[in-house]
C-alpha positions in Angstrom: -29.6 -67.1 -96.6 -31.8 -67.0 -99.7 -34.8 -66.4 -97.5 -33.1 -63.4 -95.9 -32.2 -62.0 -99.3 -35.8 -62.5 -100.5 -37.1 -60.6 -97.5 -34.7 -57.8 -98.0 -35.7 -57.5 -101.7 -39.3 -57.4 -100.7 -38.6 -54.7 -98.1 -36.7 -52.7 -100.7 -39.5 -52.8 -103.2 -42.1 -51.8 -100.6 -40.0 -48.8 -99.4 -37.9 -48.0 -102.5 -38.8 -44.3 -102.5 -38.0 -43.9 -98.8 -34.7 -45.7 -99.1 -33.7 -43.6 -102.0 -34.5 -40.4 -100.1 -32.6 -41.7 -97.1 -29.5 -42.5 -99.2 -29.5 -39.0 -100.7 -29.9 -37.4 -97.2 -27.1 -39.4 -95.7 -24.8 -38.6 -98.6 -25.4 -34.9 -98.0 -24.5 -35.3 -94.3 -21.2 -37.0 -95.0 -19.9 -33.8 -96.6 -20.0 -32.0 -93.3 -18.6 -34.7 -91.0 -14.8 -34.2 -91.5 -13.3 -32.2 -88.7 -16.3 -32.6 -86.3 -14.7 -35.3 -84.1 -11.7 -37.7 -84.0 -11.5 -39.9 -87.2 -14.5 -38.1 -88.6 -13.1 -38.4 -92.1 -12.9 -42.2 -91.7 -16.5 -42.4 -90.5 -17.6 -40.1 -93.3 -15.9 -42.1 -96.0 -17.0 -45.4 -94.5 -20.6 -44.3 -94.6 -20.2 -43.0 -98.1 -18.6 -46.2 -99.3 -21.4 -48.3 -97.7 -24.1 -46.1 -99.3 -22.4 -46.5 -102.7 -22.1 -50.2 -102.4 -25.7 -50.5 -101.3 -26.9 -48.3 -104.1 -25.0 -50.4 -106.6 -26.8 -53.5 -105.3 -30.1 -51.8 -105.2 -29.7 -50.6 -108.8 -28.8 -54.1 -109.9 -31.9 -55.5 -108.2 -34.2 -52.8 -109.5 -32.9 -53.3 -113.0 -33.7 -57.0 -112.8 -37.2 -56.3 -111.6 -37.8 -53.9 -114.5 -36.6 -56.5 -116.9 -39.0 -59.1 -115.5 -42.0 -56.8 -115.6 -43.2 -56.9 -119.2 -45.9 -54.2 -118.5 -43.4 -51.7 -117.2 -42.9 -48.7 -119.6 -40.6 -45.9 -118.4 -42.0 -42.4 -118.9 -38.4 -41.2 -119.7 -36.3 -43.3 -122.1 -33.0 -44.6 -120.7 -29.9 -42.5 -121.2 -27.4 -43.4 -123.9 -24.8 -44.3 -121.2 -27.3 -46.7 -119.5 -28.2 -48.2 -122.9 -24.6 -48.8 -123.8 -23.3 -50.2 -120.5 -26.4 -52.3 -119.9 -26.1 -53.8 -123.4 -22.5 -54.8 -122.8 -23.3 -56.2 -119.3 -26.1 -58.3 -120.8 -23.9 -59.5 -123.7 -20.7 -60.3 -121.8 -20.5 -61.7 -118.2 -16.8 -60.9 -118.2 -17.6 -57.2 -118.9 -20.3 -57.2 -116.2 -18.1 -58.5 -113.4 -15.0 -56.6 -114.5 -17.1 -53.3 -114.5 -18.6 -54.1 -111.1 -15.3 -55.0 -109.6 -13.7 -51.8 -110.9 -16.6 -49.7 -109.6 -16.5 -51.5 -106.2 -12.8 -50.7 -105.9 -13.4 -47.0 -106.6 -16.1 -47.0 -103.9 -13.7 -48.5 -101.3 -10.3 -47.3 -102.3 -10.3 -44.2 -100.0 -11.5 -46.1 -97.0 -8.7 -48.7 -97.6 -6.1 -45.9 -97.8 -7.4 -44.4 -94.6 -7.1 -47.7 -92.9 -3.6 -48.2 -94.2 -2.6 -44.8 -92.9 -3.7 -45.8 -89.4 -2.5 -49.4 -89.3 0.7 -49.7 -91.4 3.8 -47.6 -92.3 3.8 -45.0 -94.9 5.8 -47.2 -97.2 3.4 -50.1 -96.9 0.5 -47.7 -97.4 1.9 -46.5 -100.8 2.5 -50.1 -101.8 -1.1 -50.7 -101.2 -2.1 -47.7 -103.3 0.1 -49.0 -106.2 -1.4 -52.5 -105.8 -4.9 -51.0 -106.1 -3.9 -49.0 -109.2 -2.5 -52.2 -110.8 -5.7 -54.0 -110.2 -7.8 -51.1 -111.6 -5.5 -50.9 -114.7 -5.9 -54.6 -115.4 -9.7 -54.3 -115.1 -9.8 -51.3 -117.4 -7.7 -53.1 -120.0 -10.0 -56.1 -119.7 -13.0 -53.8 -120.5 -11.1 -52.2 -123.3 -10.2 -55.6 -125.0 -13.8 -56.8 -124.6 -15.5 -53.8 -126.1 -12.7 -52.5 -128.3 -14.2 -49.1 -127.6 -13.2 -46.1 -125.5 -14.0 -46.6 -121.8 -16.9 -44.9 -120.2 -17.1 -43.7 -116.6 -18.8 -45.2 -114.8 -18.6 -48.6 -116.7 -21.9 -49.8 -115.1 -25.5 -48.6 -115.8 -26.8 -45.8 -113.6 -30.3 -45.6 -112.2 -32.3 -43.4 -114.5 -35.9 -44.3 -113.6 -38.2 -43.2 -110.9 -38.2 -45.8 -108.1 -41.8 -44.8 -107.2 -43.0 -46.1 -110.6 -41.9 -49.6 -110.0 -44.2 -52.4 -108.9 -44.5 -52.8 -105.2 -44.4 -56.5 -105.0 -42.1 -59.2 -106.2 -45.0 -61.5 -106.8 -46.6 -59.1 -109.2 -43.4 -58.9 -111.1 -42.8 -62.6 -111.3 -46.3 -63.3 -112.3 -46.5 -60.5 -114.9 -47.4 -61.5 -118.4 -48.2 -59.9 -121.6 -51.9 -58.8 -121.7 -54.2 -60.8 -123.9 -56.3 -59.0 -126.6 -59.4 -59.3 -124.3 -57.7 -57.6 -121.4 -57.8 -53.8 -121.3 -54.6 -52.2 -120.0 -54.7 -50.3 -116.8 -54.9 -46.5 -117.1 -52.0 -44.8 -115.4 -52.9 -42.4 -112.5 -51.7 -39.3 -114.3 -54.1 -40.1 -117.2 -57.3 -40.7 -115.3 -58.4 -37.1 -114.6 -59.2 -35.8 -118.0 -61.9 -33.3 -116.9 -59.4 -30.6 -115.9 -58.6 -28.5 -118.9 -55.0 -28.4 -119.9 -53.2 -25.0 -120.0 -52.7 -23.6 -123.5 -49.5 -24.8 -125.2 -46.6 -22.4 -125.2 -46.7 -22.2 -129.0 -50.3 -20.9 -128.9 -49.5 -18.1 -126.5 -49.2 -14.7 -128.2 -46.3 -13.8 -125.9 -44.4 -17.0 -126.5 -40.7 -16.7 -127.5 -40.5 -20.4 -128.5 -40.6 -20.9 -132.3 -42.1 -23.9 -133.9 -38.6 -25.0 -135.2 -37.2 -25.0 -131.7 -40.1 -27.0 -130.3 -39.9 -29.6 -133.0 -36.1 -29.9 -132.8 -36.4 -30.8 -129.1 -38.9 -33.6 -130.0 -37.0 -34.9 -133.0 -35.2 -38.2 -133.0 -31.5 -38.3 -133.4 -29.2 -41.0 -134.9 -28.2 -42.1 -131.4 -31.9 -42.8 -130.6 -32.3 -45.4 -133.4 -28.8 -46.7 -133.3 -28.3 -50.2 -131.6 -27.1 -49.9 -128.0 -23.8 -51.8 -128.7 -23.0 -49.4 -131.5 -23.4 -46.1 -129.6 -19.6 -45.8 -129.4 -17.5 -46.5 -132.4 -14.8 -49.1 -132.1 -11.1 -48.2 -131.9 -9.8 -48.7 -135.5 -6.4 -47.2 -135.9 -3.2 -47.8 -133.8 -3.3 -44.2 -132.8 -6.7 -44.7 -131.2 -5.4 -47.7 -129.2 -2.3 -45.8 -128.1 -4.3 -42.8 -126.9 -6.7 -45.0 -124.9 -3.9 -47.1 -123.5 -2.0 -44.0 -122.3 -5.1 -42.7 -120.7 -5.6 -46.0 -118.8 -1.9 -46.2 -117.7 -1.8 -42.6 -116.4 -3.1 -43.2 -112.8 -0.7 -46.2 -112.4 2.3 -44.2 -113.6 1.4 -41.3 -111.4 1.0 -43.4 -108.3 4.2 -45.4 -109.0 6.3 -42.2 -109.4 4.8 -40.8 -106.2 6.1 -43.8 -104.2 9.7 -43.1 -105.2 9.6 -39.3 -105.5 7.0 -37.3 -103.7 8.9 -34.1 -103.4 9.7 -33.2 -107.0 7.4 -32.2 -109.8 8.3 -35.3 -111.9 5.1 -37.3 -111.0 2.8 -34.4 -111.7 4.5 -33.3 -114.9 4.6 -36.9 -116.2 0.9 -37.5 -115.5 -0.1 -34.2 -117.0 2.0 -34.9 -120.2 0.3 -38.3 -120.5 -3.1 -36.6 -120.2 -2.3 -34.1 -122.9 -0.7 -36.7 -125.2 -3.7 -38.9 -124.9 -6.0 -36.0 -125.6 -4.1 -34.9 -128.7 -3.9 -38.5 -130.1 -7.5 -39.5 -129.6 -9.8 -39.2 -132.5 -12.4 -36.5 -133.0 -15.8 -38.0 -132.8 -18.5 -37.1 -135.3 -21.3 -34.7 -134.2 -23.7 -37.7 -134.1 -21.5 -39.6 -131.6 -23.1 -38.0 -128.6 -22.0 -40.5 -126.0 -18.3 -40.5 -127.1 -18.3 -36.7 -127.2 -19.8 -36.6 -123.7 -17.1 -38.9 -122.3 -14.3 -36.9 -123.9 -15.8 -33.7 -122.5 -15.8 -35.3 -119.0 -12.1 -36.2 -119.4 -11.3 -32.6 -120.4 -13.1 -31.3 -117.3 -11.2 -33.7 -115.1 -7.9 -32.0 -116.1 -9.0 -29.3 -113.5 -8.2 -31.8 -110.8 -4.5 -31.1 -111.4 -5.1 -27.9 -109.5 -5.4 -30.0 -106.4 -2.3 -32.2 -107.0 1.4 -31.8 -106.3 3.2 -28.5 -106.5 0.2 -26.8 -108.2 -1.8 -27.5 -105.1 1.0 -26.6 -102.6 2.1 -23.4 -104.3 -1.0 -22.0 -106.0 -4.4 -23.5 -105.2 -4.0 -24.2 -101.4 -2.8 -20.6 -100.5 -5.7 -19.1 -102.4 -8.2 -21.4 -100.7 -6.7 -20.7 -97.3 -6.9 -17.0 -97.9 -10.5 -17.3 -99.1 -11.5 -19.5 -96.1 -9.8 -17.0 -93.7 -11.6 -14.1 -95.2 -14.9 -16.0 -95.3 -14.7 -17.0 -91.7 -15.0 -13.3 -90.7 -18.2 -12.8 -92.8 -21.4 -14.0 -91.1 -23.0 -15.4 -94.3 -19.9 -17.1 -95.6 -18.4 -18.4 -92.4 -19.9 -21.8 -93.0 -18.2 -22.1 -96.4 -14.9 -21.0 -94.8 -15.1 -23.6 -92.1 -16.1 -26.3 -94.7 -13.0 -25.5 -96.8 -10.7 -25.4 -93.8 -11.9 -28.9 -92.7 -11.2 -30.3 -96.2 -7.8 -28.8 -96.9 -5.9 -31.2 -94.5 -7.6 -34.2 -96.1 -6.4 -33.2 -99.6 -2.8 -33.0 -98.1 -2.9 -36.3 -96.3 -4.8 -38.7 -98.7 -4.0 -39.6 -102.3 -7.5 -40.8 -103.4 -9.3 -37.5 -102.6 -7.7 -36.1 -105.8 -6.3 -39.2 -107.5 -6.6 -39.3 -111.4 
């Protein structure tokens, strides 16, 4: 088994750029599969879930290779999200495995729901949905108690380096060592041709609209750049901070539980939306230098738009407008593809919880 894994890792390193391009192409195809044949939505989600799980494994493997190669220097520094999540994954094994388990469930939850819909009763299907939400809530609280900071989404590091810049052999990585003073470092390919004159800088052009202040500001270091990775997000300090984050974590579980007992009224939707707004009003206002926390809160605010695709808002407002747009677009040659695309996805939003779940 270990030999097979080693061979696969070697194959991945030798073809990492091709594999990345293939993953991206297959993900694009899955958007157009629903409605093309029987159970096309199940095939599409199964392929998407498989690609997501493989990508998570590939990212973990490539991150280990980057750590082993002492000579590797990324051209672009890692993002604040990657720095924070990787630092916590390295510090706490419990955080690492809880974050991976949570992300794995998110990758597979829609496929599981589709399988439940085809194999078991509607009541058993919703019990499975609630069970998944209970597990996800427990994992989120585990991450919250470990870090004592607001949760980030996703909780695992994302790939933020060019796969083509990685070493192409595992042997070269395992045998890499720090260069001795007598060894001259290899010159990167993009630095070798210095005979071609560079174009004049934008600041030197007489027609340039870029000021020196704007240029220097884009190159300047911020407080997040020099701050330790574990301190990029401030810890929750007051009881109000803890209550706001706890309400945000409990929101999906409460919504799914109310849907099991009452799917016809507005009570589940109103309750979840109220919890969303209460959490938003109770949470602290991060300082201007807390870039990562402000980015996470901005993402949460944007996610409120998903309520347009839930409950009575979807049935009475959003769906009729989308159906009218799709019907009108289907009669226009240039927009008929978009109309057909929307018509294929509307029934999926009606039938499956996890397409628009909080």
